[in-house]
C-alpha positions as CSV (number, residue, x, y, z in Angstrom):
1,M,-14.2,-4.1,-9.7
2,A,-16.7,-2.8,-12.3
3,G,-17.7,-0.1,-10.0
4,C,-14.1,0.9,-9.5
5,Y,-13.4,1.3,-13.2
6,A,-16.8,3.1,-13.7
7,T,-15.9,5.6,-10.9
8,W,-12.5,6.2,-12.4
9,A,-14.0,6.8,-15.9
10,A,-16.6,9.1,-14.5
11,G,-14.1,11.0,-12.4
12,T,-11.8,11.7,-15.3
13,T,-14.6,12.7,-17.7
14,L,-18.1,13.8,-16.6
15,A,-17.4,14.6,-13.0
16,W,-14.3,16.6,-14.0
17,D,-16.3,18.6,-16.5
18,L,-19.1,19.2,-13.9
19,W,-16.8,20.3,-11.1
20,G,-13.0,19.7,-11.0
21,P,-12.8,18.9,-7.2
22,L,-15.5,16.3,-7.6
23,G,-13.8,14.6,-10.5
24,F,-10.5,14.7,-8.7
25,A,-12.0,13.1,-5.5
26,L,-13.7,10.3,-7.5
27,T,-10.4,9.6,-9.4
28,V,-8.4,9.4,-6.1
29,L,-11.0,7.1,-4.5
30,A,-11.0,4.8,-7.6
31,I,-7.1,4.6,-7.7
32,V,-7.1,3.7,-4.0
33,L,-9.7,1.0,-4.5
34,H,-7.9,-0.3,-7.6
35,S,-4.8,-0.8,-5.5
36,S,-6.8,-2.8,-2.9
37,L,-8.3,-4.9,-5.7
38,Q,-4.8,-5.6,-7.0
39,H,-4.1,-6.9,-3.5
40,E,-7.1,-9.2,-3.7
41,V,-6.0,-10.5,-7.1
42,L,-2.5,-11.3,-6.1
43,H,-4.0,-13.4,-3.3
44,G,-5.9,-15.6,-5.7
45,H,-9.2,-13.8,-6.5
46,P,-11.5,-13.5,-8.3
47,F,-10.8,-16.4,-10.6
48,A,-9.0,-19.8,-10.2
49,N,-7.0,-18.9,-13.3
50,A,-4.2,-16.5,-12.2
51,A,-3.8,-15.0,-15.7
52,A,-7.5,-14.2,-16.0
53,S,-7.4,-12.5,-12.5
54,D,-4.3,-10.6,-13.4
55,A,-5.9,-9.3,-16.6
56,T,-8.7,-7.6,-14.5
57,V,-6.2,-5.2,-12.9
58,F,-3.9,-4.8,-16.0
59,P,-4.7,-1.1,-16.5
60,A,-2.1,0.8,-14.4
61,L,-4.4,3.4,-12.8
62,G,-1.8,4.1,-10.2
63,I,1.0,4.6,-12.8
64,L,4.0,4.1,-10.6
65,Y,4.1,0.5,-9.4
66,P,4.0,-2.6,-11.7
67,Y,1.4,-5.0,-10.6
68,R,3.7,-8.0,-10.9
69,R,6.3,-6.3,-8.8
70,F,3.7,-5.5,-6.2
71,R,2.6,-9.2,-6.3
72,D,6.1,-10.6,-5.8
73,T,7.2,-8.2,-3.1
74,H,3.9,-8.5,-1.2
75,L,4.0,-12.3,-1.2
76,A,7.5,-12.2,0.1
77,H,6.3,-9.8,2.8
78,H,3.8,-12.6,3.9
79,Q,6.6,-14.6,5.5
80,D,5.5,-13.6,9.0
81,E,8.6,-14.7,10.8
82,R,10.5,-12.0,8.9
83,L,8.0,-9.1,9.3
84,T,9.6,-5.7,9.8
85,D,13.1,-7.0,9.1
86,P,14.8,-4.2,7.0
87,Y,16.5,-6.8,4.8
88,D,14.0,-9.6,4.5
89,D,10.6,-7.8,4.6
90,P,10.2,-5.8,1.4
91,E,7.5,-3.6,3.0
92,S,9.4,-2.8,6.2
93,N,9.7,0.9,7.1
94,Y,12.5,0.3,9.6
95,L,16.3,0.6,8.9
96,D,19.2,-1.4,10.2
97,P,20.6,0.8,13.0
98,A,24.0,0.6,11.4
99,V,22.6,1.9,8.1
100,W,20.8,4.6,10.0
101,E,23.9,5.9,11.7
102,R,25.7,6.3,8.4
103,L,22.9,8.4,6.9
104,P,23.4,12.2,6.5
105,R,21.6,14.2,9.1
106,P,19.2,15.8,6.6
107,A,18.2,12.3,5.5
108,Q,17.6,11.2,9.1
109,K,15.5,14.3,9.7
110,L,13.4,13.6,6.6
111,L,12.8,10.0,7.6
112,R,11.9,11.0,11.2
113,L,9.3,13.4,9.7
114,N,8.1,10.4,7.6
115,N,7.3,8.5,10.7
116,S,4.4,10.6,11.8
117,L,1.1,10.0,10.0
118,L,1.1,13.5,8.6
119,G,4.7,13.0,7.3
120,R,3.9,9.6,5.9
121,M,0.9,11.0,4.0
122,A,2.8,14.1,2.7
123,L,6.3,12.7,2.2
124,G,5.7,9.0,2.1
125,P,4.6,8.6,-1.5
126,A,7.7,10.4,-2.8
127,I,10.1,8.6,-0.4
128,G,8.5,5.2,-1.2
129,A,8.6,5.8,-4.9
130,W,12.2,7.0,-4.9
131,V,13.4,3.9,-2.9
132,F,11.3,1.5,-5.0
133,L,12.2,2.9,-8.4
134,R,15.9,3.2,-7.5
135,G,16.0,-0.4,-6.4
136,D,14.2,-1.7,-9.5
137,W,16.5,0.4,-11.8
138,R,19.5,-1.1,-10.1
139,A,18.1,-4.6,-10.5
140,I,17.4,-4.0,-14.2
141,M,21.0,-2.6,-14.7
142,A,22.3,-5.7,-13.0
143,G,20.6,-7.9,-15.5
144,D,17.4,-9.0,-13.6
145,S,15.3,-10.1,-16.5
146,R,12.2,-10.8,-14.3
147,V,12.1,-7.2,-13.1
148,R,12.7,-5.9,-16.6
149,T,9.8,-8.0,-18.0
150,D,7.5,-6.8,-15.2
151,W,8.2,-3.2,-16.1
152,L,7.7,-3.8,-19.8
153,L,4.3,-5.3,-19.1
154,H,3.5,-2.4,-16.7
155,L,4.3,0.1,-19.5
156,G,1.4,-1.5,-21.5
157,G,-0.9,-0.8,-18.6
158,V,0.3,2.7,-18.3
159,A,-0.2,3.2,-22.1
160,L,-3.9,2.3,-21.7
161,V,-4.3,5.0,-19.0
162,L,-2.4,7.6,-21.1
163,L,-4.5,6.8,-24.1
164,W,-7.6,7.3,-22.1
165,L,-6.4,10.6,-20.6
166,L,-5.3,12.0,-24.0
167,A,-8.2,10.7,-26.2
168,V,-11.2,10.5,-23.9
169,A,-10.8,12.2,-20.5
170,A,-11.5,15.8,-19.6
171,M,-9.0,15.7,-16.7
172,P,-5.6,17.0,-17.8
173,V,-2.5,14.8,-17.2
174,W,-1.1,17.1,-14.6
175,A,-4.3,16.8,-12.5
176,Y,-4.2,13.0,-12.9
177,L,-0.7,12.8,-11.6
178,L,-1.7,14.8,-8.6
179,A,-4.6,12.4,-8.1
180,V,-2.1,9.5,-8.2
181,Y,0.0,11.1,-5.5
182,A,-3.1,11.8,-3.4
183,A,-4.2,8.2,-3.8
184,L,-0.8,7.0,-2.6
185,S,-1.2,9.3,0.4
186,V,-4.5,7.7,1.3
187,L,-3.0,4.3,1.0
188,K,-0.2,5.3,3.4
189,I,-2.9,5.6,6.1
190,R,-3.4,1.8,5.9
191,T,0.3,0.8,5.7
192,F,1.4,3.4,8.4
193,L,1.0,1.0,11.3
194,E,0.2,-2.4,9.8
195,H,3.2,-3.9,11.5
196,R,5.3,-3.0,14.5
197,A,8.7,-4.2,15.8
198,H,7.9,-7.0,18.3
199,E,9.9,-9.8,19.7
200,R,7.3,-12.4,18.6
201,A,6.2,-12.6,15.0
202,R,2.6,-13.1,16.0
203,G,2.5,-9.7,17.8
204,R,3.7,-7.6,14.8
205,T,0.4,-7.2,12.9
206,V,-2.4,-4.8,13.7
207,I,-6.1,-4.8,14.0
208,V,-8.0,-1.6,13.3
209,E,-11.6,-2.2,14.1
210,D,-12.9,0.4,11.6
211,R,-16.0,-0.2,9.5
212,G,-16.2,3.2,7.8
213,P,-15.2,4.5,4.3
214,L,-11.5,3.8,4.8
215,A,-12.1,0.2,5.7
216,F,-14.1,-0.2,2.5
217,L,-11.5,1.5,0.4
218,F,-8.9,-0.8,1.9
219,L,-11.2,-3.8,1.4
220,N,-11.1,-4.7,5.1
221,N,-7.3,-5.0,5.1
222,N,-7.4,-3.0,8.3
223,L,-8.2,-6.4,10.0
224,H,-4.7,-7.1,9.1
225,V,-3.8,-9.9,11.5
226,V,-6.9,-11.8,10.2
227,H,-5.6,-11.3,6.6
228,H,-2.1,-12.5,7.5
229,T,-3.5,-15.6,9.3
230,H,-5.8,-16.4,6.4
231,P,-4.3,-14.7,3.3
232,K,-6.6,-16.6,0.9
233,V,-9.9,-15.4,2.6
234,T,-11.5,-12.8,0.4
235,W,-12.1,-9.3,1.6
236,Y,-15.8,-9.5,2.2
237,R,-15.5,-12.5,4.5
238,L,-12.8,-10.9,6.8
239,P,-15.2,-9.1,9.2
240,A,-17.2,-12.2,9.9
241,V,-14.1,-14.3,10.4
242,Y,-12.8,-11.6,12.9
243,A,-16.1,-11.3,14.7
244,A,-16.3,-15.0,15.2
245,R,-12.9,-15.2,17.0
246,R,-12.2,-11.7,18.1
247,D,-10.6,-12.6,21.4
248,F,-8.3,-15.2,19.6
249,Y,-6.9,-12.6,17.2
250,L,-6.4,-10.0,19.9
251,T,-4.6,-12.5,22.0
252,K,-2.6,-13.7,19.0
253,N,-1.3,-10.2,18.2
254,D,-0.7,-9.2,21.9
255,G,-3.4,-6.6,21.8
256,Y,-2.0,-4.5,18.9
257,R,-5.3,-2.8,18.2
258,Y,-6.9,0.5,17.4
259,A,-10.7,1.1,17.6
260,S,-10.8,3.1,14.4
261,Y,-8.8,5.2,12.0
262,A,-10.0,8.2,13.9
263,E,-8.0,6.9,16.9
264,V,-5.0,6.4,14.6
265,F,-5.2,10.0,13.5
266,A,-5.6,11.2,17.1
267,K,-2.6,9.4,18.3
268,H,-0.1,9.6,15.5
269,F,-1.0,12.4,13.1
270,W,1.7,14.7,14.7
271,R,3.7,12.1,16.6
272,A,5.8,9.2,15.4
273,K,4.7,5.7,16.2
274,D,8.2,4.2,16.0
275,P,11.8,5.1,15.6
276,V,13.3,4.6,12.1
277,P,16.1,2.3,13.2
278,H,14.7,-1.1,14.1
279,P,14.6,-1.2,17.9
280,Q,15.3,-4.9,18.2
281,M,18.2,-5.2,15.8
282,M,21.9,-5.2,16.7
283,P,24.0,-3.3,14.1
284,R,25.4,-5.6,11.4
285,K,29.1,-5.6,10.9
């Protein structure tokens, strides 16, 4: 965590002054890692005291998403029997087939493009932000005080980042906003195929047996079925837990496995992994 903030500070100051692309790259990597650290914190690390843990990720390096909203929606996502359901899984990328049929053709085309890895990285951050922000705005307008409070607290974290950018950093605000988008794009690599439509809940969660830079940035969350099976196990223990019972986890998830992120890119960079309408849902009346 200290290394994450130090990298972010260096990227926006010394490295940006030294060479803009270097500063930009370090800032992107730090924002990606910060999101992964937020994921660790919401699952109960590093301290037993939740408020103390939350304070460690209070600065809103990623700008767009309130940590407490991420926490609440992600914990709701961990109800495995509801994974991929367009209504009950807040992180589902599928739509109810009936909703899909009512969408205008340009919207359908955009969402189809979003279902390749290239589309998810290029368009996904904008589409995801639009859907999320629109939903939270509607909740606030409907009188949801919890969502409103989460956003007010988030604005304090955003203010810290803006203060740094305006008073200390060499990186201009426009470049930082581009770094935020690029970081969200990298995070879409992880979330792109974490879950699939499958008749059994246990078969919906992936294993990507990658041990490279992306696995580190995602804090081993590529071993996703292990994380869903043991959500309280901290990131640095996941590889050993997986290695000790590899056959068990691959049987549990019906062999939903990729050898590496290189394989993910090779198979899905240009081609969609799934349809947008949930393939196992009957249209709701």
